[in-house]
C-alpha positions in Angstrom: 100.8 -108.1 110.7 97.9 -106.8 112.7 97.2 -103.3 113.2 96.0 -100.7 115.7 94.0 -97.8 115.0 92.1 -94.9 117.0 89.4 -93.6 116.7 90.1 -89.5 116.2 86.6 -89.1 117.8 86.2 -91.3 120.8 90.0 -92.5 121.2 89.0 -95.9 120.8 91.4 -98.4 119.6 90.5 -101.1 117.3 92.3 -104.0 115.7 92.7 -104.5 112.1 93.4 -108.4 112.2 94.0 -108.8 108.2 95.5 -112.1 108.9 92.5 -113.3 109.7 91.2 -111.3 106.4 87.8 -112.9 104.8 86.0 -112.2 101.4 82.4 -111.5 101.6 81.4 -114.7 101.2 83.1 -116.3 103.9 80.9 -114.5 106.6 78.1 -117.2 107.1 74.4 -115.8 107.8 71.9 -118.2 109.5 69.0 -118.0 107.8 66.2 -116.5 109.5 63.1 -118.9 108.8 59.6 -117.1 108.3 57.5 -116.7 111.2 53.8 -117.6 110.3 50.9 -116.2 112.3 49.8 -112.8 113.4 51.7 -109.7 113.0 50.4 -107.0 115.4 52.4 -104.5 112.5 50.0 -105.6 109.5 47.2 -103.3 108.0 44.2 -104.8 109.8 45.3 -105.2 113.1 45.7 -101.3 114.1 43.6 -102.2 117.5 46.1 -104.4 118.9 48.8 -101.2 119.0 48.7 -98.4 121.0 47.3 -95.7 119.4 49.3 -94.1 116.8 51.1 -90.6 117.5 52.0 -90.1 113.6 50.8 -91.6 110.3 51.9 -90.8 106.4 49.4 -91.9 103.5 46.2 -92.5 105.0 43.8 -90.6 102.9 40.9 -91.3 105.3 40.2 -89.4 108.8 40.3 -92.3 110.6 43.1 -93.1 113.3 44.2 -96.7 113.7 43.2 -98.4 110.5 44.5 -99.4 107.0 45.6 -97.8 104.4 48.6 -95.8 105.7 52.2 -96.2 104.4 54.1 -95.2 107.2 52.9 -95.7 110.9 54.6 -94.6 114.5 53.3 -96.4 117.7 54.0 -96.5 121.0 56.1 -99.6 121.9 53.7 -101.9 123.7 56.3 -102.9 125.8 58.4 -100.3 126.5 61.5 -99.5 127.9 60.8 -96.3 129.4 57.3 -94.8 130.5 56.2 -91.2 129.3 54.0 -91.0 132.6 55.2 -89.4 135.6 58.1 -87.4 136.8 61.3 -88.3 137.2 62.3 -88.0 141.1 65.7 -87.6 141.0 67.4 -89.0 144.2 70.6 -90.3 145.7 70.5 -93.3 147.8 74.2 -93.1 149.7 76.6 -92.7 146.6 74.2 -94.4 144.1 71.8 -92.1 141.9 68.4 -92.9 140.4 65.4 -91.7 138.9 62.1 -92.8 137.8 62.1 -94.5 134.6 60.8 -92.0 132.8 60.8 -91.7 128.9 59.2 -92.3 125.4 59.8 -95.8 123.2 58.1 -95.4 119.7 58.0 -97.6 116.8 58.2 -96.6 113.1 56.4 -98.7 111.1 57.9 -98.3 107.6 55.7 -100.2 105.3 52.3 -102.0 105.2 53.7 -105.0 103.5 55.1 -107.5 105.9 57.5 -108.5 103.4 59.4 -105.2 102.7 62.5 -105.0 103.5 63.9 -101.5 104.8 66.9 -101.3 101.9 64.7 -102.3 98.8 61.9 -99.6 100.0 61.3 -96.7 97.0 63.2 -93.6 97.6 59.8 -92.0 98.0 58.5 -94.2 100.8 62.0 -94.2 102.4 61.8 -90.6 102.9 58.7 -90.9 105.0 60.5 -92.8 107.3 63.0 -90.4 107.4 60.8 -87.5 108.2 58.8 -89.6 111.0 62.2 -89.8 112.3 62.5 -85.9 112.3 58.9 -85.1 113.1 59.3 -87.3 116.1 62.0 -85.3 117.5 60.5 -82.3 116.9 57.8 -83.1 119.1 59.3 -85.0 121.7 61.9 -82.1 121.8 58.8 -80.3 123.6 59.0 -82.3 126.6 61.0 -80.5 129.1 62.1 -83.9 130.8 64.0 -85.4 127.8 67.5 -84.5 126.8 68.3 -86.9 123.8 66.2 -88.7 121.3 67.7 -92.4 120.3 67.0 -93.1 117.1 67.9 -97.2 115.8 66.7 -100.4 113.8 67.5 -103.6 114.4 67.5 -105.7 111.3 67.5 -109.6 111.6 67.1 -111.7 115.0 71.0 -111.3 115.1 71.0 -107.6 115.4 68.1 -107.9 118.4 64.8 -107.2 115.9 61.8 -109.2 117.5 59.7 -109.1 115.0 59.7 -109.9 111.2 57.8 -106.9 110.0 60.3 -103.8 109.1 60.0 -101.3 112.0 62.6 -98.9 113.7 62.6 -97.3 117.0 63.0 -94.2 119.0 63.6 -94.0 122.8 63.1 -90.2 124.4 65.7 -90.0 127.2 66.0 -88.2 130.3 69.6 -88.6 130.7 72.1 -88.1 127.8 73.5 -91.1 126.8 77.3 -92.0 127.4 78.2 -93.0 123.8 76.8 -89.4 122.5 78.6 -87.9 125.8 82.1 -89.3 124.5 81.5 -88.4 121.1 80.8 -84.7 122.2 83.6 -84.8 124.4 86.3 -85.8 121.8 84.6 -83.6 119.3 85.2 -80.8 121.4 88.4 -81.3 122.1 89.5 -81.7 118.4 87.5 -78.2 117.6 89.5 -76.3 120.7 93.0 -78.0 119.6 92.2 -77.1 116.1 89.3 -75.1 115.4 87.8 -77.2 113.0 84.7 -79.6 113.1 86.5 -83.1 113.4 83.8 -84.9 111.4 84.4 -82.6 108.5 87.8 -83.0 108.6 87.5 -86.7 108.1 85.4 -85.6 105.2 87.4 -83.8 103.3 90.5 -86.7 104.1 87.9 -89.4 102.8 87.3 -88.0 99.9 90.8 -86.8 99.2 92.4 -90.3 100.0 89.4 -92.0 98.3 90.0 -95.5 100.0 87.1 -96.0 102.2 84.3 -93.7 100.5 81.7 -96.4 99.6 79.2 -93.7 98.0 78.2 -90.2 97.5 75.3 -87.4 96.3 74.7 -83.8 96.3 74.4 -84.1 100.1 75.9 -87.2 101.4 78.9 -89.4 101.6 78.9 -92.6 103.3 82.7 -94.3 104.3 83.7 -96.9 106.0 85.2 -95.3 109.2 89.0 -95.3 109.9 88.6 -97.6 112.8 85.4 -99.8 112.4 84.3 -102.0 115.0 83.0 -104.5 112.5 83.6 -105.6 109.0 81.2 -103.7 106.3 80.9 -101.1 108.8 79.8 -97.7 107.0 78.9 -94.2 108.7 76.5 -91.7 106.3 77.1 -88.0 106.9 76.1 -84.7 105.7 78.8 -83.1 103.4 77.9 -79.7 104.7 78.3 -79.1 108.7 75.4 -80.0 110.2 74.8 -80.7 114.1 70.9 -81.5 114.1 69.5 -84.1 112.3 66.1 -82.3 112.8 66.8 -79.4 111.0 67.6 -81.0 107.4 65.0 -80.0 104.5 63.2 -82.3 102.6 65.8 -81.5 99.8 68.4 -83.3 102.1 65.9 -86.0 103.5 65.3 -87.1 100.1 69.3 -87.3 99.4 70.0 -89.0 102.4 67.3 -91.8 101.7 68.6 -92.2 98.1 72.2 -92.9 99.5 70.9 -94.9 102.7 69.2 -97.2 100.0 72.4 -97.3 98.0 74.8 -98.4 100.8 72.3 -100.8 102.5 71.8 -102.4 98.7 75.7 -102.4 98.3 76.2 -104.0 101.7 73.2 -106.6 101.1 75.0 -107.3 97.6 78.1 -108.4 99.5 76.7 -110.4 102.3 73.0 -111.0 101.5 70.5 -110.8 104.2 73.4 -109.4 106.4 71.8 -108.7 110.3 72.5 -105.1 111.3 71.7 -102.1 113.3 72.0 -98.2 112.2 71.9 -95.7 115.1 71.5 -91.9 114.4 73.5 -89.4 116.4 72.6 -86.2 116.4 72.7 -83.5 118.9 71.2 -83.5 122.5 67.6 -81.9 122.4 67.6 -78.1 123.1 71.1 -77.6 121.9 72.1 -74.7 120.2 74.0 -74.9 116.9 77.5 -76.8 117.4 79.9 -76.1 115.0 82.3 -79.0 116.8 79.8 -81.5 116.2 78.3 -83.1 113.1 75.3 -85.5 112.9 75.5 -88.9 111.3 74.3 -92.4 111.1 76.1 -95.2 111.7 75.6 -98.7 110.4 76.7 -101.7 112.1 76.5 -105.1 110.7 76.6 -108.1 112.9 79.4 -110.4 111.8 81.8 -110.8 114.4 81.3 -111.8 118.1 82.2 -109.8 121.2 83.8 -112.2 123.9 86.4 -111.7 126.5 89.1 -109.9 125.3 86.9 -107.5 123.6 84.5 -107.2 127.2 87.6 -106.8 129.0 90.1 -104.5 126.8 87.2 -102.6 125.6 89.0 -103.3 122.2 87.3 -104.4 119.0 89.1 -106.8 117.1 87.9 -106.7 113.3 89.5 -109.2 110.3 89.0 -107.0 107.7 90.4 -103.2 106.7 87.9 -100.7 106.2 90.0 -100.1 102.7 88.9 -103.5 101.6 85.6 -103.8 103.1 85.0 -100.4 101.2 86.2 -101.8 97.7 84.3 -104.9 98.1 81.0 -102.0 98.5 82.3 -100.3 95.5 82.4 -103.2 93.5 78.9 -104.3 94.3 77.7 -101.3 92.4 78.0 -104.4 89.0 75.4 -106.8 91.4 72.8 -104.1 92.0 72.7 -102.4 88.8 
């Protein structure tokens, strides 16, 4: 029988339709054809992108040149532009402002064929440090309230370039999704005087049915009410509301568990398209006892149709317990 599950933070209901149950091999992933020709993110083409704002690995002091390991550049076609004032105004009952923000591309490797999940730990660490560095820098701009960090892998997940990259967007407003998470977490904290995410971690460790993997600083779980099969959350074991305050040791542990989590996913469903998104506290916020930063990894394995749009419910054909079991067993395939 289908089961309705409620997300403890957002109050969002999910339908687990296990009678539609599938095995990992039942999900058909369309092969993404290799696109030949010019790539603006490859070494030697640095002059075709906007000037870099951060680079790791280059020994020379010559900017916008080859020799880098990780490179951050403004998006050539930004969703928001950094120059100008917000100029908030009302038009009757409608509110509007200028599209001010920052939109940047983190080029994760100089090698066109590299997949993010296959990067060595030391290299993946540089990517997570780049996220941190750019959040800290953009926090100085009082026009911005939040920095959204995300990755689209695969055409179905919205990737428009083959070359492995992620993106960040600094926003002048707080995203509705983050507002809802903060509000839900605060409501829980006021009632129980505990962080809901810390309680989730405690219960998941105790039950040990949705834990995918863990290390000294982080844990990966399949959430109790997942939107899609194989959805995973990566959370710090110790309470922390701000990603950009993580130490290098903690970021290294994050790189290790991220690599393992994505490799497990790829072992279950090779080349699966996915998005990951960082959920962290708003810029210039004080330490939040009620909120716990985390990454959400969401594979693109189900479609959103009329029922989902009309109801706000997601239908997931695989329980998170079964998904976690597949992901744990995949260790044999990646060992």
